[in-house]
SELUMKOL-783621 format. One record per residue (C-alpha): residue number from 0; x, y, z; residue in three letters. Coordinates in steps of 0.25 Angstrom, whole numbers. Layout:
NUM,X,Y,Z,ALA
...
This chain:
0,75,10,-93,PHE
1,71,2,-105,ALA
2,64,-8,-99,LYS
3,58,0,-86,ILE
4,53,9,-99,LEU
5,46,1,-105,ARG
6,40,-6,-95,SER
7,25,-7,-90,PRO
8,27,-1,-78,GLU
9,36,10,-82,ALA
10,23,13,-94,ALA
11,12,12,-82,ALA
12,21,24,-75,MET
13,21,31,-86,ILE
14,6,31,-91,ARG
15,1,33,-76,THR
16,12,43,-70,LEU
17,13,52,-83,PHE
18,4,50,-93,VAL
19,-8,48,-84,ASN
20,-4,57,-73,MET
21,-1,69,-83,GLN
22,-16,68,-89,ASP
23,-23,69,-76,LEU
24,-13,82,-71,ASN
25,-16,88,-84,LYS
26,-32,87,-80,GLY
27,-38,73,-89,ALA
28,-48,73,-80,ARG
29,-54,88,-80,ARG
30,-67,90,-85,PRO
31,-64,96,-99,THR
32,-77,107,-98,ASN
33,-71,113,-86,VAL
34,-63,128,-86,PRO
35,-50,127,-78,PRO
36,-56,129,-64,THR
37,-48,141,-57,ASN
38,-45,136,-41,ILE
39,-37,147,-33,LYS
40,-42,144,-19,LYS
41,-48,131,-13,ILE
42,-50,127,2,GLY
43,-47,113,10,VAL
44,-57,109,21,VAL
45,-50,102,30,GLY
46,-36,105,33,ALA
47,-31,90,39,GLY
48,-19,84,32,PHE
49,-27,83,17,MET
50,-33,98,19,GLY
51,-20,104,21,ALA
52,-12,96,11,GLY
53,-23,99,-1,ILE
54,-21,115,5,ALA
55,-6,115,4,GLN
56,-6,107,-11,VAL
57,-18,118,-16,SER
58,-9,130,-9,ALA
59,3,124,-15,ALA
60,-3,126,-29,ALA
61,-6,140,-25,GLY
62,-20,139,-21,LEU
63,-26,148,-11,SER
64,-32,137,-2,VAL
65,-39,139,13,VAL
66,-40,125,21,LEU
67,-50,126,31,ILE
68,-53,115,44,ASP
69,-62,116,56,ARG
70,-54,126,64,ASP
71,-42,137,61,GLN
72,-32,127,67,GLU
73,-36,115,60,SER
74,-33,123,47,ALA
75,-21,128,52,ASP
76,-16,115,54,LYS
77,-19,111,39,GLY
78,-12,124,36,LYS
79,0,120,44,GLY
80,0,105,38,HIS
81,1,113,24,ALA
82,14,121,29,LYS
83,19,108,33,SER
84,18,100,21,VAL
85,26,113,14,ILE
86,37,114,25,ASP
87,39,102,23,ASP
88,42,105,7,LEU
89,51,116,11,ILE
90,59,106,20,ALA
91,62,97,9,LYS
92,65,107,0,GLY
93,52,108,-9,ARG
94,46,120,-3,ALA
95,50,134,-1,LYS
96,45,141,12,GLU
97,38,152,2,THR
98,30,143,-4,GLU
99,26,138,9,ARG
100,21,151,14,ASP
101,14,153,0,ALA
102,7,141,0,ILE
103,3,143,17,LEU
104,-4,157,12,SER
105,-13,151,2,ARG
106,-17,140,14,ILE
107,-29,147,21,THR
108,-33,140,35,ALA
109,-47,143,40,THR
110,-57,135,48,ALA
111,-68,145,39,ASP
112,-73,138,30,TYR
113,-79,153,23,ASN
114,-65,152,17,ALA
115,-69,142,7,LEU
116,-79,152,2,LYS
117,-67,156,-11,ASP
118,-62,142,-14,CYS
119,-62,137,-28,ASP
120,-61,122,-22,LEU
121,-63,116,-9,ILE
122,-57,102,-4,ILE
123,-63,96,8,GLU
124,-52,87,15,ALA
125,-59,86,30,VAL
126,-61,73,38,PHE
127,-65,60,29,GLU
128,-78,61,36,ASP
129,-92,62,29,ARG
130,-97,69,40,LYS
131,-87,79,39,VAL
132,-84,82,25,LYS
133,-99,84,23,ALA
134,-98,96,35,GLU
135,-88,102,28,THR
136,-96,103,15,TYR
137,-108,110,22,ALA
138,-98,119,26,LYS
139,-92,121,11,ALA
140,-100,121,3,GLN
141,-108,135,6,PRO
142,-94,142,5,LEU
143,-91,136,-12,LEU
144,-91,148,-21,LYS
145,-96,145,-34,ASP
146,-89,136,-41,GLY
147,-80,131,-31,ALA
148,-77,115,-29,ILE
149,-78,105,-16,PHE
150,-69,93,-16,ALA
151,-69,84,-5,SER
152,-54,77,-1,ASN
153,-59,66,2,THR
154,-52,52,0,SER
155,-63,42,4,THR
156,-77,48,5,LEU
157,-85,48,-10,PRO
158,-85,60,-15,ILE
159,-101,59,-20,ASN
160,-106,55,-5,SER
161,-99,68,0,LEU
162,-104,76,-11,ALA
163,-119,73,-7,GLU
164,-114,83,6,GLU
165,-113,94,-4,PHE
166,-123,102,-13,LYS
167,-117,106,-25,ASP
168,-109,90,-30,GLN
169,-105,97,-42,GLY
170,-93,105,-35,LYS
171,-90,91,-26,PHE
172,-78,83,-28,ILE
173,-68,75,-21,GLY
174,-52,79,-21,ILE
175,-46,66,-15,HIS
176,-30,71,-12,PHE
177,-20,61,-7,PHE
178,-13,63,6,SER
179,-3,70,9,PRO
180,-8,79,-1,VAL
181,3,87,-2,GLU
182,11,73,-9,LYS
183,0,65,-14,MET
184,-2,69,-31,MET
185,-15,63,-33,LEU
186,-29,69,-30,VAL
187,-40,61,-33,GLU
188,-52,69,-38,ILE
189,-68,63,-35,ILE
190,-77,65,-44,VAL
191,-92,65,-37,GLY
192,-103,60,-46,LYS
193,-107,74,-46,ASN
194,-96,81,-46,THR
195,-94,95,-58,GLY
196,-82,92,-68,ASP
197,-80,108,-63,VAL
198,-77,102,-49,ALA
199,-67,91,-55,LEU
200,-60,101,-63,ALA
201,-58,108,-52,THR
202,-53,98,-44,ALA
203,-44,94,-56,LEU
204,-40,108,-57,ASP
205,-36,109,-43,TYR
206,-28,95,-43,THR
207,-20,101,-54,ARG
208,-17,112,-49,MET
209,-10,108,-34,ILE
210,-2,98,-44,GLY
211,-9,86,-41,LYS
212,-14,74,-51,THR
213,-30,71,-50,PRO
214,-38,58,-53,ILE
215,-52,61,-55,VAL
216,-61,47,-50,VAL
217,-75,45,-46,ASN
218,-80,44,-34,ASP
219,-81,32,-24,SER
220,-75,26,-11,ARG
221,-60,29,-9,GLY
222,-60,37,-22,PHE
223,-50,29,-33,TYR
224,-36,31,-23,ALA
225,-42,28,-9,ASN
226,-50,14,-15,ARG
227,-34,9,-21,CYS
228,-26,13,-10,VAL
229,-37,9,1,GLY
230,-34,-4,-6,ARG
231,-21,-4,-5,TYR
232,-21,-2,10,ILE
233,-30,-13,13,ALA
234,-23,-21,6,GLU
235,-11,-18,14,GLY
236,-22,-23,25,ASN
237,-27,-35,20,GLU
238,-12,-40,19,MET
239,-12,-37,34,PHE
240,-22,-45,39,LEU
241,-18,-56,31,GLU
242,-4,-56,38,GLY
243,5,-49,28,VAL
244,17,-43,37,PRO
245,13,-28,35,PRO
246,26,-24,29,ALA
247,26,-35,19,MET
248,12,-27,16,ILE
249,20,-15,15,GLU
250,32,-20,8,ASN
251,25,-28,-3,THR
252,15,-15,-6,ALA
253,27,-7,-6,LYS
254,33,-17,-17,MET
255,20,-16,-25,ALA
256,23,0,-28,GLY
257,16,6,-17,MET
258,22,18,-10,PRO
259,18,13,4,VAL
260,13,0,9,GLY
261,-2,-2,13,PRO
262,1,0,29,LEU
263,9,12,28,SER
264,-1,18,17,LEU
265,-12,15,28,SER
266,-5,22,38,ASP
267,-4,33,31,GLU
268,-18,33,26,VAL
269,-21,32,43,ALA
270,-27,19,47,LEU
271,-37,27,54,ASP
272,-41,33,41,LEU
273,-43,20,34,GLY
274,-52,14,45,LEU
275,-61,27,42,LYS
276,-62,24,29,VAL
277,-67,10,30,MET
278,-75,14,42,LYS
279,-83,25,32,ALA
280,-81,12,21,THR
281,-89,4,29,GLU
282,-98,15,35,ALA
283,-103,18,20,ASP
284,-102,4,13,LEU
285,-105,-7,24,GLY
286,-96,-18,31,PRO
287,-91,-24,17,ASN
288,-84,-13,12,ALA
289,-73,-13,22,ILE
290,-62,-25,26,ASN
291,-66,-29,40,PRO
292,-51,-34,43,ASP
293,-45,-20,37,GLN
294,-55,-12,47,LYS
295,-54,-21,60,LYS
296,-36,-19,56,LEU
297,-39,-4,56,MET
298,-48,-3,68,VAL
299,-37,-9,76,GLU
300,-25,-1,69,MET
301,-35,13,72,VAL
302,-42,11,82,GLU
303,-37,-1,91,LYS
304,-22,4,88,GLN
305,-23,17,88,GLY
306,-15,17,74,ARG
307,-20,28,63,LEU
308,-8,25,52,GLY
309,5,37,50,ARG
310,-5,49,57,LYS
311,-2,43,71,ASN
312,10,37,68,SER
313,5,22,70,LYS
314,-2,13,59,GLY
315,3,1,53,PHE
316,15,7,55,TYR
317,21,16,67,ASP
318,27,29,63,TYR
319,40,35,70,PRO
320,39,49,75,GLU
321,42,61,63,LYS
322,57,57,59,GLY
323,59,45,67,LYS
324,62,32,59,GLY
325,52,24,49,GLN
326,38,19,51,LYS
327,35,4,54,SER
328,25,-5,53,LEU
329,17,-5,66,TRP
330,24,-20,75,PRO
331,10,-22,80,GLY
332,4,-24,64,LEU
333,7,-38,67,GLY
334,-3,-40,78,ALA
335,-16,-34,69,LEU
336,-13,-46,59,GLN
337,-23,-57,59,PRO
338,-12,-64,53,LYS
339,3,-66,47,TYR
340,8,-69,35,LEU
341,21,-76,32,ASP
342,28,-64,23,PRO
343,37,-76,17,ASP
344,24,-84,13,THR
345,17,-70,6,LEU
346,18,-66,-10,ASP
347,24,-53,-11,VAL
348,19,-52,-26,GLU
349,5,-56,-21,GLU
350,5,-44,-11,LEU
351,12,-34,-20,LYS
352,-1,-36,-32,GLN
353,-12,-35,-20,ARG
354,-8,-21,-17,PHE
355,-9,-17,-31,LEU
356,-21,-26,-36,VAL
357,-29,-21,-25,VAL
358,-26,-8,-28,GLN
359,-27,-8,-43,ALA
360,-42,-17,-43,VAL
361,-48,-6,-35,GLU
362,-42,3,-46,ALA
363,-49,-4,-55,ALA
364,-62,-5,-48,ARG
365,-62,8,-47,THR
366,-63,10,-63,VAL
367,-74,0,-62,GLU
368,-80,11,-52,ASP
369,-77,23,-62,HIS
370,-70,30,-50,VAL
371,-57,29,-59,ILE
372,-61,34,-75,THR
373,-47,37,-79,ASP
374,-37,27,-77,MET
375,-26,38,-76,ARG
376,-31,42,-64,GLU
377,-33,27,-58,ALA
378,-16,24,-62,ASP
379,-12,40,-58,VAL
380,-21,39,-43,GLY
381,-15,26,-41,SER
382,-1,29,-42,ILE
383,0,45,-36,LEU
384,-14,45,-25,GLY
385,-10,30,-19,PHE
386,5,25,-25,GLY
387,0,14,-32,PHE
388,11,7,-39,ALA
389,18,17,-49,PRO
390,23,7,-57,PHE
391,10,1,-61,THR
392,5,14,-65,GLY
393,-7,14,-55,GLY
394,-17,6,-53,THR
395,-25,2,-67,LEU
396,-12,3,-74,SER
397,-6,-9,-66,TYR
398,-19,-16,-69,ILE
399,-17,-12,-82,ASP
400,-3,-15,-84,PHE
401,-1,-29,-79,MET
402,-16,-32,-88,GLY
403,-29,-32,-83,THR
404,-31,-48,-85,LYS
405,-20,-49,-76,LYS
406,-24,-40,-65,PHE
407,-38,-45,-65,VAL
408,-29,-59,-63,GLU
409,-23,-55,-52,LEU
410,-36,-49,-44,CYS
411,-42,-62,-45,HIS
412,-30,-69,-40,LYS
413,-28,-58,-28,LEU
414,-46,-59,-26,GLU
415,-44,-74,-24,ALA
416,-33,-74,-13,LYS
417,-38,-59,-6,TYR
418,-53,-56,-10,GLY
419,-61,-47,-16,SER
420,-52,-34,-16,ARG
421,-45,-41,-28,PHE
422,-58,-44,-36,THR
423,-56,-35,-50,PRO
424,-67,-26,-54,PRO
425,-77,-32,-66,LYS
426,-71,-19,-74,LEU
427,-56,-25,-72,LEU
428,-61,-40,-76,VAL
429,-68,-35,-88,GLU
430,-56,-28,-91,MET
431,-46,-39,-88,ALA
432,-55,-49,-98,ALA
433,-55,-40,-110,LYS
434,-39,-35,-107,GLY
435,-42,-22,-105,GLU
436,-32,-12,-98,THR
437,-39,0,-88,PHE
438,-32,11,-99,TYR
439,-37,4,-110,GLY
440,-53,4,-106,ARG
441,-51,17,-101,PHE
442,-43,26,-108,PRO
443,-40,38,-101,PRO
444,-48,51,-108,LYS
445,-41,59,-117,LYS
446,-37,72,-113,GLN
447,-41,85,-122,SER
448,-33,91,-130,ALA
449,-33,104,-121,ALA
450,-30,96,-108,GLN
451,-18,89,-116,ALA
452,-13,101,-118,ALA
453,-13,105,-105,GLU
């Protein structure tokens, strides 16, 4: 026990999952000049899987919720999803039927946008498509009451570009939930260049009300979490194209400390969504912004094989009917690999390192790009948001505890072998030369006495 207690892993986990997480939950990033906001009623536009989840956790926290979709049937279906989540909890003995009735009575499902008139906060959770989002903003904007805030639950589209459709950009902010909403503890709050302090304070107060941990990030494509976890998924695809056996890809990722393998995670996210994001990135940033071989693989899986992931029971894995056995890797995967490598010749340690390094180096880039401005948020966000190996303390702690010099050497070794995705950013190279750490160079801001007392 004494040996474990004194290990770097224990120090990393205590710092991130206890000290830092408490700081963030207490509002370390809340603007001090804004008095407490009084949120009583929220509007959720888009009653799909995400919108219904947001409505359910908000109603469970005692808020009145208006859940809107394009027709009454879709809105009711969203409320039905919220009911099934609570039914599931009742079946497990974690909730009572009276609680379910109380929660559902707070959710009003409707197709009438006028119901948004008295909401304090409106969260848009419609399809990840600029045009659809712009249409929603046009309908909702005139109905915003004085002082109300408008948030987008986007996972990849930059907030600044979405805010252009919005008249008062000071009231516009990103609140990115993770799926499934009721289980995931993290909420990523994205600040655009014109987002005001009141919008940020409102988003943080709301996150606290629903019992989630917030991280505040500046705008960029994919923000923080999706930039890092996107690298993880892409690394799995790279290994697949190199000819690493699929089972080995999945197992070495889990051995590295990740909760699920990258192919399994691709299925959960949905392969068609991954392809859609790739195509949108290519359209916005040009062909060099994506890997053509990975796109070809996704086109083959989605458009030619009709494999969309877990949602249609076939992706990298085949999924049995509910309650009938375990999922298993699709036997047809081998035919899609351009070559095969003999598993006995592969370096398991290196495969494990690739998964962690590719995410950590991306996290370092988000610091260089000023997407992450508080190191605590990168660490807490990486563990709660996408399960980055918890024993490391998070993406930046992984680098700090290894030592920046050693980490940069490892990056260069992998870069020489596998390419520029492992290239360390200038900031990291400079830190390595000076022997600096992230927490040393960018120490967290101290809380005021009033915040600490809270």
